[in-house]
Every structure is written in C-alpha cells, then in structure tokens.
N, C-alpha and C positions, 0 to 999 in steps of 0.2 A: 222719392228714394228709390233707387233701384234694389231689387230682392234676389237671391238664389235659394233655391229649394237644398237643404240638407237633412238627410232622415225624415223628408214630409214634414221639416220644419221652414217656413218663409222666414229666412234670415237677411237682415239690411245689408249691401255691399256700399261699405263707407268708404272705399276708395285708398290709392296709395300716394297722394300728392308728392310727397319728398321720392320717389323711387326707391325707396328703401329694399332692402333684400327679402325675399319672400321664399321659405324654403321648401322646396317642392317633395310630395311625398303621394305615395300609391297605396290607396285602402280598397279592399275590396267591402263592399254595402251586405254583408249578412244581418241576419236577425239578432246577432249579439252586438255587432259594431252600431246598427240601428239604436239599437236599447240604450249602448253608450254613448252615441252621438247626442240622443234626446237628453239622456241625463246630463251633460254637460250644457246644451244649450239652453234648455229651459233656466235656467237659473243666469246664465251670462245674458240674454236678454231682460230679465228682470233686473240685472244690474249686480247681481249677488257674485262676489267671490268664490272661486271653485277649488275643491282639494281635490285632487285624483288619489286615489291609493289603489296600488296595483303590484302584481307580482312583477317581476324582470321580465319584459319583453312582451306583454301583454299590449303595447302600443299607447301608452300614455302620451307621449310627446306626438308620437305621428298622429294620434286624434287630433290633437292640437294644431300641428302645422295641416292638417286637411282641412279645417275649420276654417283657418285665417287664409289659406289658398284660396279656398271658394270664396271668401269674403274679400278678397286683395289686401288680405290686413296683415302687415310685417309682425314677426315675432321676434321680442328680445328676452332672450333664453339666458338666465344666470345661473350656474351651478355653484349650488350651495356647498361649504364645507364646513370643517371644525373651526377654521382660524377666517372665517368670515368677520370682517369688521364694518361698522355701520357706514364709514366714509368709502367702502367696494359699492355700495349700493349709492348712498346719497350723492357723492360728489367731493372734491377737494379743490383748493386753492391751486394753481400754478404759476409759477414767476413767469414774466413774460421774457422771451430773450433777449429783447432789446435793453431790460433792464429797467425801463420806464415804471414797471409796477405788477400788479398780479392779475390773475382772471381766474374766474367762477369755473369748474367744468362740470358738469353735471353728471352723476352716475347713473346708471342703466334703466334704474328704478324711475327716478326723476326726470330723465328724458325720455322713458315711455309714455309717463302721464304728460308732458307737455305734447308730445306728438300725436298722443289717442292711438297709441299702439299697442299691442298685446303685450303683456308681461309674465313670463313664466318663471315661477321660483320654483326650479329644478332641484329634488331631492332637500326641501326646507327644513326636513327635521333633523338636518346634518347639522344647521348653526346652531349657535347657545340661545336658548330663549330669551337672553337678555339683549341679544343681538336682534332678534324677530321684533322684540318690543317697540326697537326704534323706528321702525317704519310702520307700526300696529294701524297708525290713524289712515295710511293706505287701504288696507282691507275691512277699515270700520266705517270712515266716513270720505274715503276717495280725496284725501288731500296731505299734503305734508308739509310740516315747517321748516323750512331750512336755517336752521339754527346753528351750522355750521359756517351758514355765509352770512347771508345780511337778515335773516329772520325771515325772509318772505315767505308767506304762504302759497305753495302751490296746489290748485285744484285739477283735477285729472278732466282732459279734452274729452269730447264725447267719442265714443270710441274705444277708450281705454277699458282693458278687462287686467283682472289678475288672477293667474292660476298657478296655484302651487301642485307640485308632485311630491311623491313620498313611494317609498316601497314599506310593505309591513315590516315592524321592528323585529318579528320571528325569522332567523336563518340569513341576517345581513347584517353585513360586520357594521360597527358604529352607529347603527340605527336606534332611535329614540323617538316613543310614541311624542307627538305634538300633546300638550298639555289642553282641557278643554276651554281653559281662558283663551286660548287662540282658536281652537276648531269650531266654537262656536258663531263663532263671526263667519264660516265658511259654507257653502252647499258641500258636503262630504261627498264624493260619489265612489265609489269601491266598482273600480273598472273589470268588468267580468271577464275571464279568460274563454277561448271558444272551444264547444263540443267539438269531438270528431267531424262529424258532418260538416262542422261550419268551415274549419282547418283544411278540408278538403275541398271546399268550394271554393277557397282563398286560394290555394296553392293552385288548382287545376286553371282559375282564371289570370294568374301571376304565371304559370309555368304549363299553357295547354300542351305543350309536344308530348311531356311526360304522361305516362301509360297510366290508367286508372288504378290499376290491380298496384302496381310499383308504388303511386302515393299513398295508399291507403297501407301498404306495409311498413313505409317509411314513416309516416302518423303513427301506426300503433307501435313501432319500435320508440319513438320519441315519449309518446304516451306512458307508456310501460315504463321506461326509465326513470323518468321523472317520478312516476310513483313507487317506483323501487328505492329511491333515493328519500324521498320523504318517508317511506315506510321504516327508513333505516337498514333494508336488507341489501341495499348495495351502498357501498363507499361505507359501511358501519365503522370502519378500522383507519377510516383515512380523515385527516384533520382539515382536510381543503373543503371546502364549501361548492358543489356540482349543480349547474340547473340547467334545462332543456325545455326551449319553447319554441314557439312558432318562428322565433328567431335564428333557432339553430336550422329548422326546417327549411326556413326561405337559403341559407348559406349553401344547404348540402342540394337544396336543387338547382341552384346555379350553376353548382359543381356538376351536377348530372347530365345538365344540359352544354355544359362545354365539353364534358368527356364524352367519351360514346359509351353509355351506359347499358347498352344493349349486351357488350361483351360482359360475362359473369366477373372477372375480375378486376375489373374497372367500378363496376356497381360494387363490389365487396369492397375493395379497397377503399372508396370514400366514404361508405356507409362504416365501416370500422373506424375510421379517421375521427368521427365525430361521435359514437357511441362506445367504444371499446378502448382504442389506443391510448384515450387520454388519462385514464384510471391508473392508479400510482401503484396499488395492490394485485400482484399474481392474480388473486383470488377473483377478485373483483372482474378482471379482464377475461378470465376463463369462463366466467357464467355470462357476459355479456356475451361472448364470442357464439358461444353455442345457441343463446337466444336470438342473437342478430341472423346467425345462418341459419337457425330454423325458420325462421319468418321469411326469407329470401329466397328459400329452397335451396343453398349455395351448399356449397362440399368442400373440404380441406384441399382437393386439389386444384382449387383454383389459384392456390398463394403461391406468389414468384418470387425466385430470387434474385431475376436478373436485372438489374438498374444501368442504365448507358446514357454517359451524359455526351455532349458536343456541343462547343462553340462555335457558331458559323455566321461571320459578320457580326451584325448588331444583333443575333438572336442566341438564347440560351436553351438547350435543349434536355431534358430529362425524361425518356420515354417519351409517354404521350403529353407529356409538360412542355409548356415553351411561354418564353416571353421576353420582350426587348431589354437589352441591356446598352449601357453608355458608355463603357469603355472596355471591348471585346480584352484587349490586352492584360490589363487588370484584374479580370475576371478569371482567365487563364492561369495568370501568374497567383490568383488565390487558390484555386484549386490543385497546383502543384506543390503548395504550403503544408499541404495536410494529408494524411495518411487515410485514403479512402477505405476503409475497412469496410465488410458488409454491412455492420449496423449503422455506418456513416452514409454509405450510399444510400441505405434506405430512407434514413434520417433527411438527406438532402430531396428524395422524392415528394416526402410527404410535405415538408419546407415549399418546395416549389409550386404544389398545388395551391397553397394561400397567397404565395405571391401573384400568380399570374390571377387569380381571383381577386387581388388587392385588398386580401383581408386584413385583419389587425390581429397579431401574431405572437401568442403567449409561450415561451418556452420554460420548462418547470425543470429544475435538478434537484439532488441529494447533495447534501454538504459534501459528501466524498467524488462527486463530480467537478470536473472544471470548465466550467463553461467558457472559459477561455480560449480551449482546445480548439472552439468551433465558431464563437462568437464573430469573429472579424469575417469568417467565410460566409456565415449564413445571411451577415446583414449586408455583406455587399456583391451578392450573387448578381442583383442587379446592373452593378457597377455605379451605380450612383454614390454621390457624397453621402456619409454617416455623419449624423449627431449623437455622440454620445451624451446620456443624459443620468449621472450617477445620483441616486437617493441615499437618503439616512434618515433618521430619526432627527426630528428638530430641523430639517429643512422647511425653508417658508414657501408658500406658493408663488411671492414675489423673486425666487431666487431660480426658479426655473421660469417665470413668464418674462419678468423684467421687473426692472425698477428704477427710479430716480438715482443717479450716480454725479460725482463731481466731473465736470469736465473743464478746466482751468478753475476761472473764478466764476463760471456760472454750472448750474446742474440741468442735467440733460436726461430723458430718459433712455435709458441702454436695454435693449431685449436680452432676455434670459435665452438661454441653450435650446430651448423648447421653441419659443417663437422664432428664433434665428432660422432653426431647421425648417419651420413652416413656409415663412418667405424665400427662404432659399428653394425650396421644394426639395430639399432631403430627406435622406431616410431615417425616421426618428426611433432611435435604440434606446429603451430607458432598463437600466441594470436596477439590481436590488431593489425591485418592487415592493417586496414586503415589507422592508426596512423600515418605510415613510409613514404609514398610516394613514386610515382613511380622510383625514384632514387634507391630504394632499391629492391621494389617486382619485376621489370623488371629483375633484376637479377637472380632471379629465374625459369626464362621461361626456360631454359634448362633442370631444373630438374624436371618441372612440364609436359614436353611433350612429345613427344614419346622417346626421348635420355634417360631421365632419370638420367641425370649425371650432374657436374656443374665442371668449370674448375677454380681451383685455381690461385691466383696471383703469380707471377714469384718468388717472396722470398720464396716460401714454397718449390722451389725445386723439384716441381712435375709438368712435362709435359703433362701427361695422363690427362684426366677428370676422376674426382670421379665419380664412377657408386653408383647407388641406390642398395643395394642389395633386397633380396628376399622377407625378411621380415618387409621392409621399406614401410610404408606408410605416405603421406603428409596429416597432416590436419591445417587447418585453420581457425580461428577464428575472423570473425569482427561484428563490430556495424553497424547498417543500417545506410547511409550517411542521413544527416538531410537538408543541405542543400549545392546548387550550388559549394558555394565557397568552404567545404570542399571537399579534397581530396577524392578519392574512385579509385578502380582497375580497370583496362580497363576492357572493356569485351571482348579483344584477350585473358586477365590472367585469367579473370573468366570460359572463354569457357573451359580452361583448364582443371577446377573443376567440380565436381560432387556436385551440392549446395541443402542445407536443410535449412529450417527454424525451429529455435529454437522451440521447441514445446509449444505451449499456455497451460498456467497453471493458468491463472485467473479466470476460471469458479469457479464457488461456489462447485461445486463436484469435481473437480481438487484439489481445495485448502483445500475440508473438507478430502480428502486421504490421502492428504502430513501432514496435522494436526493430523488424524489418527493415520497414522505411526509413528510419535513419542510419542503421549499421550495415544493411545490405546482405547479412550471412545469414541463413536456414537455421543451422545449427545453435549459433549465438543466439540468436532473434529466440528461439524453444527455451535455451537454457534463462534465459533472462525474464520471459513472459511466466514459467513455472517459479522461477523463485520469486516475481513481483505477487502471482497469485497465490504461494503459499505464504508469503509473511504477510497476506490480507486476511487472511483464514486465520491464521496465528492471532492477531490483533482482532479480529470479531469474535474468536470464541475464546480469548482473553487468558491465551497461554500465555501470551507476552501481554505483559501492562495488567496483571490482573491486581494489582496493587495501586495502582492509580485510581485518581477518581474519572476520569475518563479515558475511553480505548482509546488507544494510537487509530488513527484512520489513514490509509493509504489509497491513493485514486490516480488516477492517469498522469498527474503533473508529474508525481514521484518518478513513473514511469519512463517519462520524457526527460525530466533531469537527468535520468543515470545516461539515459542514451545520448543528449546531448554531452556531458562531460566527455563521454568517451570518445565522440566524434569531435571534440574541440583538443584533447589531449592525445589523439592517438597518435603511435609511435613515439612519443616523448619519454614514457618510460614501459617496462614488458608488461603485455597486457593484461594479465593475473593480477597484478600491482596496481593496473589502472582501473580495473574493472572493481575491484574492492573496495578502490577509492572513490569510486563513484558510487557502489552500493551504500557505502556509510554517508556520502553525503546526501543521495535521495532517501535512504530508509533506516539505515542502522544508526546514527547519530541522535535521531530524537529520542531512542530509547532509553530512559532513565536508568534500568538497574543494567549495574557491569556485568554480570553473570549474562544475564539476557542478551547483552551487545554481543558479548564473546561468540555465546552460542549461536547468533544469528551469521557472524562470521565463518564460523566453522562451517555450518551449513551451507553457506555460500562458496568458499574455497573447496568443500567434498562435492558439490555439483559441477564447480568448475572442473576441477578433475577427471569426474567420471565424463564429461564432455568429451575430451579427447580432440579438441580443437586444433584443426590442422595451422599450418604456418601462414596460408595465405589470408588470413581474415581479416589482419592490418592492412592489406591493400586492400581486401574488397571495402574497407570502412572508410578507407583514402578516396577510393573512386566514388562511394555514395557521397562523401562531403562536398565533391566536385556538382554532382547533382543537388546537392541541399542550399548552394550558393549562387546556383546560375538559374535562371529562370528556363523552364524546358517548356518544349510544345506539347501542350494538351493533349491535341489529337493522336500522340504515339502512345500515351497512356489510357487514355480513356475514348472509347467508340462508340459509336450510334449507328445504327441502321435503320431505313426509311419504316421498316415494320414495327411502328412504335409500341403499337398495343399488343405483341407476342409475348406470352409470359410463360415460363416452365413450372411443371409443376411440383410441388412440394410436400412430399406427404411421408418427411420425416417424422420420426416419434420422439421424445426426448426420453433417457432411460433413467429411472429412479436410482437414488446414489443413497444407501445405507452404509450405515458402518457399524460395525460390533466386534466382540473377541471371540476367539475360537472356543468351541465348546468346552467344559471342563467337567469331566468322569466324577460324578459322585461317589464316597468311597462306601462300602458296605458296612452297616453295623447291626446289632442283633434285633433287629426288628420283625413283623411281621410281614408274610410275604404281600404282594401288591396285586398277583397277576401278570407283570412285567416281566422283562429279561434279566434284570436285574431285582436286588432288594431296595428298600425304600433307599435313595440316594441322600447322604446329609446335605448336599447344596437345596435339596428340593425346599426343606424348612427348619433342618434344626441338624448340628451333627459339629465334630471338631474342626472342619475345613470353613464351615460358616462362620464361626468365630472370628472377627476380623479380617476376613474376604474382601471388604469391599462391595460386598451385594453382588460379586460377580458369578458365585455359585449355579451352577448350571444341573437342571435334571436330565436323566440321559438314559436310554435304551428303553424307555416304556415306564419303567418302575417309578423313577422320579416323580412322575406326574400321577400317581396313586392307580396307576393301570386299569384294572377293570373292576376296584371294588366301590360297592355301592355307598350312596351317601350314607346309608344309616350305619354299617358297618364301620364307615369312617368314624363319624361321629362316637361310637360306642371306643374306638380306640384311643381318641382325644380327650376323652371324659376318664377313662384310666391311666392315662400317659401322666407322669410327674416333670416336674421340670429339673433339665439337667445341671442347671447351675444356673446361680444368678446373673442376669446380662447386666451389670452395673459397670460404673467405675469411681474406683476408689480415688476420688482426688478432693480435695477440700478447697473449700471457696480461695481462703488465703493461698494457698497452693497455686491455683487455678489463676489468681491476679497476680502472683511472682512471674507467671511464664508469661501470661496472655496481658498482664497489665496495659505495658506501653504500647502494644501493636492497638489493643481497644483504644486507648485513649487517641491514637491518630487516627483510628477508622471515624470516631464520633467528632474531631474534629474535621474531617473531610465530609462527613454527611452534614455538618452542623453549615458547611457555606452552601450545601445543596438545598435546604429548607429557611435558607436566610429571607427574610419578608424582603418584595420586590419593591422596587425604588420608581417612584414617580415623578417624574420633573416637568413641573408646568411652568410655562413662560406667561409672565405677565409684566404688562407695560402699566407703567404709575404715570402721574403728574410727578412725581418726586421720587428721589432715591439717591442712591451711591454710585449706581452705575449706568455711563449714557450706551444705550444701542445706537451703534453709525448711522444706520437705515434709516430708523424713526427722526433721530435729528435732524439730518438730511431733509427729510421731507417737511419737517416741521419748519425748519428756515425758510424753505424754499415756499412755503405756504401749499404744501402739498399734504400735511398731516396734520393730528390735534398735536397737544403739548403731553401726552402720553409719550416723555422719550425715555423714561427712565426703566433698565431691567430690571424686574423682580422676579427673580427664578427661585421657587418654591419647588424643594423635594422633600418626599412625603413618603415613608413609609407604610405598606400595607401589611400590617399587624396581622390581621385577621384573614389572612388570605387562605388559610390552612383550613378554617371554618366549615363540617361538615362534612369533613374527612372521617371514614371511620376503618381499619384495617383490622381484618382478621388473618390470623397464623394457624394454619393446621398441620401439624407435626406428627407425622408415621414414627409408632415406636415398637416398630415389628422389628424381631430378635435378626430377621433377615440382612438387614441393611447394618445391624450395631456394629461399631468397632470404637477403638479410643478416638482416632483420628477424626471420623463424623459426627462422634457425640460431642466433641468439644468445640467441634465449629459452630454447631449446633446451638451450642449455648453459648457461644460467644458473639453468634449473628443474632439470636432473638435479645441479649441483652443491649448489645450498641444499639440497635433498632429501637427498643424499649426505652432507653434512655433520652434518646434523639427524639421520639415522638412525644413522649412525656412532656419534655422539656417545650414542646412546642404546640401543646394543649389538644393533639392529634388523640383522638380514643382508640383504643386497640384493644383484642382482647388474643388471649394464647388458648390453644387446643392442641391436646394429644389423642391420636386415638389407634386403636389397636383391638386384636382380641384376645384381651388378656386371659382367658379362660379356655382359648381353642375350641371352642363349642361352635363356630361358623354359622350362628344363627344369631350375634349378638356384636354390636360393635362397642367397646368401650370408650367413650368419649369424654375425656375429664378436660373441666376447665381450670386452666392455670392461672389466667387472670379474665376478669369480664370487663368490659366497656366501662363502666361506670366507677371502676378500682383505681387508686392511684396506686404510680409504680412507685410505690418509698423502698427503703431496705429491708422492711419483713417482706413486703413481696418479692423484691428481688432473690432474697434469699431461698424462698419457698418455692420461685421458677426454677432456679440454680438445683436446688435437691432433686425435684421433679425431674430434671431434664439429665442428670447424671445416672439415676439408676432405675432399675424396672425397665427393662427393654425386651422381656421375654415374651411378649403377647405375639400371637400369629398377624399376618397380613390378613386384610380384609377387604370387601367390594370398596372402593374407594368413592365410585359415584354416588353412591347413597348418601355421602356427606353431601350434596349438593343438590337432593333432591329440595328440600326446603332451605333454599339458600337465606332465607329474608331471616329465618331464625337467629342468625348471627348477630344482626344490625338493629340500631333504634330507628324509629319513624324520621331522626333528624338527618340523616345521612343523606348526602348528595352524591357523596363518591365512595363508592363501597368496593372495596379492593379485599380479594382472596389471597392467599400465598398456600400454597398447599407443599410441603417439603418430602418429597417421597423418593422411590426409586420407579414407581409407577411399573410394577410388572406382575401387579395384580395378586391376587391369592396364590398361584401357582404359578411358579417361572416358564418360560418356554425357552427352546433351544435356541432361536433366532429372533432378529429384532421385527422380522416381517412376522411372526407368529405373536410374539408379544403384542405390535400395535393393532394387530387383528381381532386378539382375544374378544370375549364379550365383554368382559369389564372394560377395557380399553376403549372400545369402541362407546360403549354406554359413557363412560366419561365424559369424552370429546364431544359428544354429542349434548350433555348436559351444559359443558363449558361453554360450548357455542349458544344454546338458547337462554342460557343468565347472561351471555356477553351483549346478546340483543335487548336483554333487560337493564341494560347497564351498568352491571356487574364488571368488576376489571380484574383477572384473574394472571396471578402472576407462578408459573411451576418452579419449583427448584428440585431439578433432578438431583439422585446420590448416583454414582457410581460411573463407569466408561460406556453404558448404554443411552444413548441422546435420545430417549423415550419423549422427555418433557417436551422438548422442541416440536415433535409431532404432534402432541395432543394439544399444548396451550398456546394461546397467539403470543405470549411473552413468555421468556424462559431464560435460568441459567443453569448450567450443567456443573454442578462441584466432582470434581476426580481428582485422582492422586496429586496430578500436575500441579493444582489450584487452590486445593482444599484450604490453605491458611490463610489465604484471601478472602474466604467466605463471606465474613462479615462484611467486609469492605463491598463485594458484588453484589450484596442483596441489598445493602444499604442503598447503593446508588441505583440498581434498579427499581427498588422500590419509590424514591424521588423522583425519577423518571416518570413513571407512572402516576405520579400524585400531580407533577407539575404539567403532564400530557393531559390526564381525561379530569382535574378539577380546574375549576374557573374560581379563582379567590374574589 
C-alpha cells in the first residue's frame, strides 16, 4: 500500500476511486502544526473516532482537509445545528418521478461509511444529544442499522473515519458541552493555538513579499487585541463578541499584498479596518486607534478625506480599489440614486476592499439606522444579480436551502433562496442575521469558511457539496445586540466575516447633504437638517416622550421621508404648509402627547420663518425632481484620477461640547469671612436661595468655595453652626397618593410589561396531535420523512429569568438639592421601582447618604431597606417618611461609597446594579461644568465606577438639575430637570429594566 509522510508519520494512501471532491488547503508545518497533526493521526490510524476542540480560527477543519488531501481522501462534511434531525444524516425515501415506487437515498454519514470516506461532524455539540445518540453506533462500533429503511446493517468500509469538531462552550453562542457519555468514545484533541514565532513563520511562508517588521507588528496587534477582549478591557460595554486569530491575519496580509502597503495611508487604512473600525463604542475605537498607530509608528496626518469613484467600461474604481462589474449602466444608476455624503463615500471605499478581495461582508447597524438606505447600493456594486434572504425567528433550515414541494400531482425538490443564489452565481444578501438564532446561522459555517460550499439534505438527491462560484459574495446585515438575553452570532461565525459599521449619518452636515440631494437648496436643506437633529436630541434626552415606555427614535428614514414628500407635492400648496405637513408625516405625528406635538410644530414654523427663504426654492426643488427621476451620468458627478493612492492630510480635532447654566451670584448673609472677595455665598451650601433652587446655586467670587480657610477652622465653624430650618416636606402619604396615585399606577403598569417573563416557543413534531405541518406531511407522503407530521408548539414562560439580580439605590439627601419637586419624584420613583422589583422577587436595598452634622469626616449612610427585607406596607411607610424629611445634611465625597461596593450585595448576586441619585457636584460646587468634572472627587468617582464596572458591577447615575454631569461620569445615566421631573419614576424604571434585561442572563 502506498504511503505518504505527514508530520513525520507514515500514513497509507487509500485512493479516491470515485473521483469525489477533495478540498485543497495550505498549511505550514510548524512545531505546533506537527503536534496537532500527530495528535490527530495516531488515534485515526488506530481506528478511533476523534473529537477536535479548539478556538475559532485555529484550523480544525484545515488540519482535516490537509490530512485527507495528502491521503487522496474525499471529505464529507456536515454542519450540525439545533434543528438537525436523524434523517438529515441517515437518509430518507424519495418518490420516483415515474410514479412506480420509492427509492432510499443515503444521508451523508451513511454515504461516507459506504464509500470509505472521511466524515466530519462540524460543530457536533450544536445538535441535540438525543439526535447524536441515533448514530452513536457509528463512533462506537463503526456500523449503523438503517431502521428508517429496510433495517439493513451498514458497516463502515475501509478508510472511513469519524471526526467531530467543536468550539469551547465559553464565549460561543449556542454551544453546549458534549456529555461524557458521548466524549468517552472519542480521542479528544485540544487543537493548540500558535505562539507568535510560529504565526510569523506561517505568514512569512504564505506571504513572503511582506517585510519582517510589518509582520511582527501586525502579529502583536492581533494578539494584544485578542488578549484585551478576553481580559474584558476592550469591548467590555459591548454585547457583541469579537475574535481575532490567524484567519484575521491572513485576510489582512492578503489585502496588504493586493494594495501598496509601503504607503503609510494604505497600511493605516487596512489595519484600522480589521482592528479599530469594527468596534461599536467610541471609547474602544479610540483606545485601539492609539494602540495601532503606536505599534505601526503612524500619525494622524495619514488620514484622508478624499474618496474618488469612477465607472469605466467593465470596471469599478474607488481610490486604489477596483473590481469587475457585470452591468456598468446598472451600477452608474445605483450611484446616482443615493446621496454620496462624506461618510457614505468612506463606507463605500471600505466595502470596496472586501468586495475586491472576495471576503464575506458583515454590516452592523443600530436600530435608528436605516439599512435600506444603502443596502441595494452596496450589494449591487458589482452589477451582479442579488438574492436577498430574509431571516426571522422560527425559520427552518429547509426554508432557505430547499425542500420537497408539490408540483401538480407529484412532489419535487425545490431550491430555497440560498441554494438558488449559489447555483446562479448571484450575490447572497442575508438580512436580519441576528433574528434566526444559532440553529440556522451555524448551518452556514461551511459556506463562509475556506470550503465555500454547502451540503444539501438527502431529499435533494445531491451528494456532492454545492460550491460557491466566482462572482458570488456573501453579505450579511444585522442589528446590534441590545441585551444579553437576545441571541447574536457567535464570535466564531463573526470571525468568518469582515465587519463594517453602518456609516454615521446623524450629524448636521450629513443630514444637510442628504436633504440637499433631494431638495437642491442650501438654506432649506440646512433648516431641515437642523430640525432633524434637534428633534433627535429631544427624543434622546427624553424632553419629548418622557412619559412613554420607550423613547422616540428618529433616523435617516424620517429625514428621507420628509424630503420625498416635499419633492412629490412641490408647487401643489404653499411651501410653508407643505413643509409642515411633511414634518408631521415624518416626525411629529408619532408623538403621543398633544402639547408636545404643538410645541414641535411651533418650533418647526419658527425655524422656517427665521430662514427667510427666497421665492426660487420651489423652482430648485422642481429642477432637482427631474434629476431624481432620470438616470444621470455618474462621470459628471463623481470623478477619479490616476493617482489613486494620493491622500490628503486630515488633522482636524473634534471640539468638546459642554452645556451648563450661567453663573448665579450667591447672596450675602451674616457668616464669617472666608478670605475671598465676598462673604460665604448662600448657594455654596446653605441659605435662602438654595432652598428650592433645583440644585443650580453657584459659589462666586472666591468666597463661596471657602477661599483660604484652613480645614481646621472650617470644621470648628461647622461644629458651632445650627441648622437654620428643617429641610422636610410636610406631606402625608394619603395626600401623596391623592395627587400622584394615578400616575404611579400607570408607571407600575408600564414597568410590569418590561419585567414580564420571557416567552420560549419550542417547535416539536410528534406522531399524533391536532395541527398538521404541511412540509412534514408532504415529506411523509412522498416517503422522504417519518410520521412525525403533527406540530406540537410549546409555549413556555421563563419565570425565573430575574433570579440573581440585586439592585442597590444610593440616594443623596444633601440640602443643596432639596426642593419639593425633586423630593417628591425621588419618593415616587423609589416606591414604584420597589413595588415592581418586589413583585418579581428581585432583591433590592435603599440607602440614603449625607454629612448629617457637617463634620466633613463622616458619611451618614442610612439603610432604609435591606436586601432580605420584604417590601410590605410597613416598610413602604417607613421609606416614605424617611424620604420626605431630614434633608439638612451636607454633601459628601461620593466616591467613598463605592470603595467597597461588594458590601451592598449578597454572595448569590450574579447581576449587581448600583443606582446613584444625586447632583454629582461634589462637596463644593464649582463655577463651570469643566471644573465640576475636573474636580478631585468626580475624577475619583469616575475612576471607581470604571474599575467596578470591570468587576461586573452595573451603574446607573440619576442626575438632578440642569447640569448634565451624570452622563459624563456614568456609563448609563438619566438626567432629571425642570422639564421632565414629573416623569422621573417612569424614566428610572425603564432605564433600570433596560439594564437588567441587557446585563442579566436569566
């Protein structure tokens, strides 16, 4: 028997007598590769099944392909998922087309056994253990009984091998560890990852043209980025899972070879694309950018704003990118139908790189983004036919691959959209990727990795994998994950794609460009863009919609809807009336509150009158309408020059935007001099104007901040000081409920919906029942399925999804923020939250804090409710009385409350949430917001919040007053001002529930 040497081991060549497909692969035999190969080969040669366990991208399938290519052995690879059924693997009957009878068709595992091929059970741990048990005799004793057919026992032919692969359960969506009952039959091999020196050796062999220093730099960037992800210092506030490995480096190196990486701008662009631009949070992008630029010794001036497009014959050019297009006129038409703003052009340039390199492309967007705005353009850039595959929860694998369907009196196989796209060499555009779940998404593993193929089910009568053709590229669109209870793609699956964030189109300049594209007038476009961003800001800050369960969301779709309505009805009615109608349709009509709608209309009309538009606007809109309805020549609008690599410097810096109120001068009262220009100001920490001033008092002229007084004199003065009055609200509980009772009840109803148990819908097919599933019945009648044709859908409530959640409320009772309005909303907010949390058995505690006797060396931390205490009528009365009275304490160093955050929680807490309610102005108020944020106490507070967040604590800052400090200090915040204080209970409850649903896995 002929033999071949693999990793120093003599392996027999069994031959490929049937000329079946053998997947080629390229592997560099490093010491780690050799160890991995030896660990696989020895048990294989002993006839033992092998289970490969390893992180995504370590090359599990590549190792198998390499071994089988050397042995001239075909590989049958089947991707397991959660809806894998026995017949998918074993086989099924099909009806002969001449109607004379039935024919049994082997499934992939039986086919591999019969032919003596290698069978790869890809991601076997995704399947149900009960399904795996159906073919347990294959990996236990190398035979299977075809009980679904004639009962024949099939024994594995010489050469057959069973190899299973799986990712670890940690960090991968939908993964479950296989039980020992299964794994005991396998030689389990943990596939080692490569150390840096071996990664360098591999890349140098695959890409010898790249310099040693460059390879070492990008390897370090790759490994350090992955390390930060695993340690939680990168992407810690992001619910998506990222992964960087050898596959990432290979894609990057391929790009650096394709483009001129000797140019700094080109190098920067592509490294940033893989290691910076894909992160959702600005903080992550900034830290990664600094790290990458430092490692590559690059500077900001290499950034370019210039993006130049050109369509020439059968080529599309975008700066230094180019690729063939099948229909130039179609592509030109696409480019004229979309406003090519600065960010859109930058996005197109990034996408063009991936299209040219034939990479799988993942586009992620937020819910306020409108993916349809660019979806047709980016998928159609090659001019190729596009097949859209829209996913949803509950969709079955056969819905996209294909199934047996009625055809007259016969039953025939009909391709699904994915299979049809592969056969027709089309672009594959998968939308709502996040909606379907792992049971379907993981079925696409083989299609999106190096194999670029997919195996159809037995009833298709095709035993060979269906391979992706030359012009096909896989696009996927998914919305960002918003909570941990929401499914998302695994980091293993994400790693198969090049990820791009949907371009930011919410700036005033971008909005103006979009409006100008439709309307053709500068001043009108500016007015509409300003209104668009103003109403978006009002919705985000809950100036409008503060009484709603969910905030209003306005995005690009609203802006485009307004513009299109104006264009459609231009000159039919006066412009002012038309614009207002368009604003109502696109924005205002969705606002529930009548007063808020009226205020928005007044704001819109006021802006229109201030614009003083001239009489030519309607003619400009009419002229623009003509260009929107006719295909224009792309060369007249977008240009390209031969110097495709030239890039302009961009050294502009963003300006910080801070808000605040004008300085309020304190009034003089009879207190000791403090060394400043004025006596102690009332607003510094007590006095007539402080009472009821919404916490906006300001020390001024130096005296209000205690000037040059020493700490000792300060303490002596405070010890002698008597409380000027009682900071309490004379309100009974009955009076409170008479006024706030109905609103409190509505708030509780709103929050009740948010905390409702999740519904699990499980589809199960049985031999008997009431409702027949048509697809299963057709398969059964045609002999292609079993008799489980009755749909038994189980709807289950996850009643314990909030188990392990603990919430701590820390409420400042400093007199500086005391007034009737704020004290009442704190009471109502805490009471409504307490009722809901208690009803759902969520443990919570309430503490108030202040410096009660102004000693400046002590914090009076009063526990109103402990975690274990029940929230009953007695406790409710106690909390109510405590919150309406005794607000005469001074402010404290709030960071001290978080120095030992663990003391507030039990050992059983899995999700620990701290809610702080304060004005966050520190012990001594400052003149400006910048000074407030730069104070020692706030810098220390922010530092402790950050460090505790890294320990899995979740923080919510509730800021009181018109100084928006909480949003600068806390990762999650709401601000209570004079405009929205009455809806504070609703706002707090909604934000609290969002945090629970986001960070808690029930």
